C-alpha positions in Angstrom: 0.0 0.4 -0.3 1.1 3.3 -0.8 2.2 6.2 1.6 -1.0 7.9 0.4 -3.2 5.1 0.9 -2.4 4.4 4.3 -3.2 7.9 5.5 -6.6 7.5 3.6 -7.0 4.5 5.4 -6.4 5.6 9.0 -8.5 8.1 8.6 -11.6 5.9 7.6 -10.1 4.4 10.8 -10.5 7.2 12.9 -13.9 8.0 11.8 -15.4 4.7 12.3 -14.2 4.7 15.6 -14.8 8.3 16.6 -17.9 8.4 18.8 -21.0 9.9 17.7 -20.9 12.7 20.3 -17.6 13.6 20.2 -17.7 17.5 20.6 -16.8 19.2 17.0 -14.5 22.3 18.2 -14.2 24.1 14.9 -18.1 24.1 15.0 -18.8 25.3 18.5 -16.2 27.8 18.0 -17.9 29.3 15.1 -21.4 29.3 16.6 -20.1 31.0 19.4 -18.5 34.0 17.0 -21.9 34.2 15.8 -23.5 34.7 19.1 -21.0 37.7 19.7 -21.2 39.2 16.6 -25.0 39.2 17.2 -24.9 40.4 20.8 -22.2 43.5 19.5 -25.0 44.2 16.6 -28.0 44.5 18.7 -26.4 46.6 21.3 -24.9 49.0 18.7 -28.3 48.9 17.1 -29.8 50.2 20.5 -27.1 52.7 20.8 -28.3 54.2 17.4 -31.8 54.1 18.2 -31.1 55.8 21.4 -28.8 58.5 20.0 -31.2 58.9 17.4 -34.5 59.6 19.3 -32.5 61.9 21.9 -30.9 64.0 19.2 -33.6 66.3 18.9 -33.9 67.1 22.7 -30.1 67.1 22.9 -30.3 69.8 19.8 -33.2 71.7 21.5 -31.2 72.2 24.9 -28.5 73.5 23.0 -30.2 75.9 21.0 -32.2 77.2 24.5 -28.6 77.5 26.1 -27.2 79.4 23.0 -30.3 81.5 23.3 -29.8 82.2 27.1 -26.2 82.8 26.8 -26.6 85.2 23.9 -28.9 87.1 26.7 -26.3 86.9 29.3 -23.5 88.0 27.1 -25.7 91.3 26.0 -26.1 92.3 29.7 -22.6 91.5 30.6 -21.1 93.6 28.4 -23.1 96.7 29.1 -21.1 99.6 30.5 -23.8 99.6 33.3 -22.7 96.0 34.3 -19.0 96.1 34.2 -18.9 99.5 36.5 -21.4 97.7 38.7 -18.6 95.2 38.8 -16.1 97.8 39.8 -18.0 99.3 42.6 -18.5 95.2 43.9 -15.2 94.8 44.1 -14.6 98.2 45.9 -17.0 97.8 48.6 -15.6 94.4 49.2 -12.1 95.1 49.7 -13.2 97.8 51.8 -14.8 95.8 54.1 -12.1 93.3 53.6 -9.6 95.8 55.0 -11.5 96.9 57.5 -12.2 93.6 58.5 -8.2 92.3 59.1 -8.0 95.4 61.2 -11.1 95.4 63.1 -9.7 93.2 66.2 -7.8 96.5 67.3 -10.8 98.5 67.7 -13.9 98.3 70.2 -15.5 95.3 69.6 -19.4 97.0 69.7 -18.4 99.5 67.2 -16.8 96.9 65.0 -20.1 94.9 65.5 -22.4 98.2 64.3 -20.1 98.6 61.2 -20.7 95.1 60.4 -24.2 95.3 60.9 -24.5 98.3 58.5 -22.3 96.5 55.9 -24.8 93.4 56.1 -27.8 96.4 55.6 -26.0 97.7 52.5 -25.1 94.3 51.1 -29.0 93.2 51.5 -30.4 96.7 49.5 -27.9 96.0 46.5 -28.9 92.5 46.6 -32.8 93.5 46.7 -32.0 95.6 43.2 -30.4 92.3 41.5 -33.5 90.1 42.7 -35.8 92.7 41.3 -34.0 93.2 38.3 -33.7 89.5 37.8 -37.8 88.9 38.5 -38.4 91.5 36.0 -36.3 90.1 33.4 -38.2 86.7 33.9 -41.2 88.3 33.5 -42.9 88.5 30.5 -45.3 91.0 31.1 -42.9 93.4 33.1 -40.2 93.0 30.0 -43.0 94.5 27.7 -43.7 97.3 30.1 -39.9 97.8 30.2 -39.8 98.3 26.5 -43.0 100.2 26.2 -41.7 102.5 29.5 -37.8 102.3 29.5 -37.3 105.9 31.1 -39.8 105.4 33.8 -38.1 101.9 34.6 -34.5 103.5 34.3 -36.1 106.0 36.8 -37.0 103.6 39.5 -33.9 101.1 39.1 -31.7 104.2 39.0 -33.6 105.5 42.7 -32.9 102.5 44.1 -29.1 102.0 43.2 -29.0 105.8 44.3 -30.3 105.6 47.9 -28.3 101.9 48.3 -25.3 104.0 47.4 -25.9 106.8 49.6 -27.1 104.5 52.5 -23.7 102.4 52.2 -21.1 105.6 52.0 -23.2 107.0 55.3 -23.7 103.8 57.4 -20.4 101.9 56.6 -17.5 104.3 54.9 -18.5 107.3 57.0 -18.4 105.1 60.3 -15.0 103.5 59.2 -13.7 106.8 59.1 -14.6 108.0 62.2 -13.7 104.8 64.0 -10.2 104.7 62.6 -9.7 107.9 61.5 -8.4 107.0 58.1 -10.2 108.5 55.1 -11.4 105.1 53.4 -12.2 106.1 49.8 -16.4 104.9 49.1 -18.7 106.1 46.2 -18.3 109.7 45.4 -20.6 112.1 43.7 -19.2 111.7 40.5 -19.1 107.7 41.0 -22.7 107.7 41.9 -23.7 109.7 38.8 -21.7 107.9 36.4 -23.7 105.0 37.2 -26.7 106.3 37.2 -26.3 107.6 33.9 -25.3 103.9 32.7 -28.7 102.4 33.5 -30.4 103.6 31.0 -28.0 101.3 28.8 -28.7 98.5 30.4 -32.8 99.2 30.3 -32.1 99.7 26.5 -30.4 96.2 26.0 -33.0 94.7 28.2 -35.6 95.6 25.6 -33.2 94.7 22.8 -33.3 90.6 24.0 -36.8 90.5 25.0 -36.8 86.9 22.7 -33.8 85.2 23.8 -34.8 86.3 27.6 -38.3 84.3 26.6 -36.5 81.0 27.3 -34.2 81.8 30.4 -34.4 79.9 33.2 -34.1 81.4 36.6 -31.3 78.7 37.6 -29.3 79.7 34.2 -29.7 83.6 34.9 -28.6 83.3 38.9 -25.5 80.9 37.9 -24.1 83.5 35.1 -25.8 86.8 36.0 -27.3 87.5 39.6 -24.7 85.7 41.8 -21.7 87.2 40.1 -22.7 90.7 40.9 -23.9 90.1 44.5 -21.6 91.4 46.8 -20.0 88.7 49.3 -21.5 88.7 53.0 -19.0 89.7 55.8 -18.2 86.5 56.7 -16.9 85.3 53.1 -14.9 88.9 53.1 -11.2 87.6 53.3 -11.8 84.2 51.8 -11.0 82.8 48.7 -14.0 83.5 46.0 -16.3 80.5 45.1 -16.0 78.9 42.0 -18.5 80.6 40.1 -16.7 83.9 40.9 -13.5 83.4 40.0 -13.5 85.1 36.7 -16.6 87.2 36.4 -15.3 89.2 33.1 -15.6 85.6 31.2 -19.2 86.3 30.5 
């Protein structure tokens, strides 16, 4: 018998004696691969379906945020807001400087100045809260657009009272106690920012459509909270994360 014949004979004998239930590893491996491929395809289809379903919502959310941010940018770049931020920082710096040396003075007098500082801060914050409420209210925005002069006078009047109160109850008291000449708001400073109120009122009217979809949370995080004066307890502390760079907007 030739060598080729012997190989064929050996194969025939092996097939004859192989048990009927002997495992077919090649076939099992192929089947497993097919199952894995099917699972991967199913997961891919599910992910594709989810992404297609959620895409309109994500796109709508993105468009809404774009409109809200456009409104924020328009407000934050006004001369009024830029000047208000300068005055806010001046108030905080003055309070922080006095707080650092306050242990050298009578505690009762220091507590009185601290109380006055907090009262002044509350007055400024009340103005911001009022403006925020007006920005979010469609009816009020309509009133502002039709009565810009009246609204300007109202905001300017509130701001003038807050600044004068701060000057008299905080700056004057600090100077009286320390004998120093701490700088506060002068007549020129007051007139300058009051003249700029009309500027921001005009912007409010021009971004009415963008403000229609504004959320209170977004307005607080990107506008109102950035302009709020820090409390007495916060003076001398590192600014919060959201206030690290108030000029980015």
